[in-house]
TORVOLUM-593882 format. One record per residue (C-alpha): residue in one letter; x, y, z. Coordinates in Angstrom, 2 decimals. Layout:
N
+------+---------+---------+---------+
: type :      px :      py :      pz :
+------+---------+---------+---------+
:    a :       X :       Y :       Z :
...
+------+---------+---------+---------+
***
This chain:
90
+------+---------+---------+---------+
: type :      px :      py :      pz :
+------+---------+---------+---------+
:    m :   86.33 :  115.39 :   66.60 :
:    s :   83.75 :  114.53 :   63.99 :
:    d :   80.03 :  114.06 :   64.60 :
:    s :   80.40 :  110.28 :   64.28 :
:    e :   82.84 :  110.27 :   67.21 :
:    t :   80.75 :  112.36 :   69.62 :
:    p :   78.67 :  110.37 :   72.08 :
:    d :   74.94 :  110.66 :   71.81 :
:    l :   73.83 :  112.76 :   74.80 :
:    d :   70.51 :  110.93 :   75.10 :
:    e :   72.33 :  107.57 :   75.10 :
:    l :   74.72 :  108.79 :   77.81 :
:    e :   71.88 :  110.11 :   79.97 :
:    a :   70.03 :  106.79 :   79.59 :
:    k :   73.16 :  104.92 :   80.65 :
:    h :   73.54 :  107.15 :   83.74 :
:    e :   69.89 :  106.58 :   84.66 :
:    r :   70.31 :  102.78 :   84.32 :
:    n :   73.40 :  102.93 :   86.56 :
:    r :   71.54 :  105.03 :   89.12 :
:    q :   68.62 :  102.58 :   89.14 :
:    q :   70.98 :   99.61 :   89.59 :
:    r :   72.70 :  101.30 :   92.54 :
:    l :   69.35 :  102.13 :   94.13 :
:    e :   68.14 :   98.54 :   93.70 :
:    f :   71.31 :   97.24 :   95.34 :
:    v :   70.98 :   99.63 :   98.31 :
:    k :   67.41 :   98.43 :   98.84 :
:    f :   68.52 :   94.79 :   98.52 :
:    w :   71.34 :   95.27 :  101.04 :
:    a :   69.10 :   97.13 :  103.51 :
:    e :   66.60 :   94.24 :  103.39 :
:    y :   69.41 :   91.70 :  103.79 :
:    v :   70.79 :   93.48 :  106.86 :
:    r :   67.32 :   93.66 :  108.39 :
:    t :   66.62 :   89.94 :  107.83 :
:    h :   69.99 :   88.37 :  108.72 :
:    p :   71.87 :   88.26 :  112.03 :
:    d :   74.51 :   90.95 :  112.59 :
:    e :   77.24 :   88.31 :  112.91 :
:    e :   76.50 :   86.92 :  109.45 :
:    w :   76.56 :   90.12 :  107.41 :
:    a :   79.29 :   91.71 :  109.55 :
:    r :   81.57 :   88.73 :  108.84 :
:    q :   80.87 :   89.08 :  105.12 :
:    q :   81.66 :   92.80 :  105.23 :
:    a :   84.89 :   92.09 :  107.12 :
:    v :   86.00 :   89.77 :  104.32 :
:    v :   85.34 :   92.47 :  101.73 :
:    i :   87.04 :   95.21 :  103.74 :
:    d :   90.03 :   93.05 :  104.66 :
:    g :   90.40 :   92.16 :  101.01 :
:    q :   90.55 :   95.83 :  100.09 :
:    v :   92.86 :   96.92 :  102.92 :
:    d :   95.74 :   94.48 :  103.12 :
:    p :   98.74 :   96.50 :  104.40 :
:    p :  101.38 :   93.80 :  103.81 :
:    a :  100.31 :   93.51 :  100.18 :
:    l :  100.68 :   97.27 :   99.70 :
:    d :  104.41 :   97.35 :  100.45 :
:    g :  105.37 :   93.88 :   99.26 :
:    a :  105.83 :   92.54 :  102.82 :
:    t :  104.42 :   89.21 :  103.91 :
:    e :  103.06 :   88.20 :  107.31 :
:    d :  103.58 :   84.76 :  108.77 :
:    p :  101.07 :   83.07 :  111.12 :
:    d :  102.88 :   84.10 :  114.34 :
:    g :  102.37 :   87.78 :  113.48 :
:    a :  105.85 :   88.64 :  112.28 :
:    t :  106.13 :   90.69 :  109.10 :
:    e :  108.89 :   90.04 :  106.60 :
:    d :  110.08 :   92.78 :  104.28 :
:    p :  111.04 :   91.93 :  100.70 :
:    d :  114.73 :   92.31 :  101.68 :
:    g :  114.35 :   89.49 :  104.22 :
:    a :  114.37 :   91.45 :  107.52 :
:    t :  111.68 :   90.33 :  109.96 :
:    e :  109.84 :   92.61 :  112.38 :
:    d :  108.11 :   90.94 :  115.30 :
:    l :  104.88 :   92.21 :  116.86 :
:    d :  106.86 :   94.12 :  119.51 :
:    g :  108.81 :   95.98 :  116.82 :
:    a :  112.11 :   94.11 :  117.21 :
:    t :  113.83 :   93.53 :  113.88 :
:    e :  115.80 :   90.44 :  112.96 :
:    d :  118.10 :   90.44 :  109.93 :
:    p :  118.55 :   86.97 :  108.42 :
:    d :  122.11 :   87.86 :  107.36 :
:    g :  123.09 :   88.88 :  110.89 :
:    d :  123.81 :   92.45 :  109.81 :
+------+---------+---------+---------+
***
């Protein structure tokens, strides 16, 4: 690797410091927000974020219909009680 390809250490350290400052500012912002807003409001917002990150049916390709049944990509349906229905009758 030539000298022109090596990152400038001072530039990298400055970038890390900017990132650290931004994270610290956000933590302070969020702490103030939580203190000044009702639990129900910020908890609901957090639930949306968390649910968007942890969506089990999306992880395995399955879909869930409104009555709580989960359908696998092959078409078999599992109800909330664990009973499985095969659309082909197999």
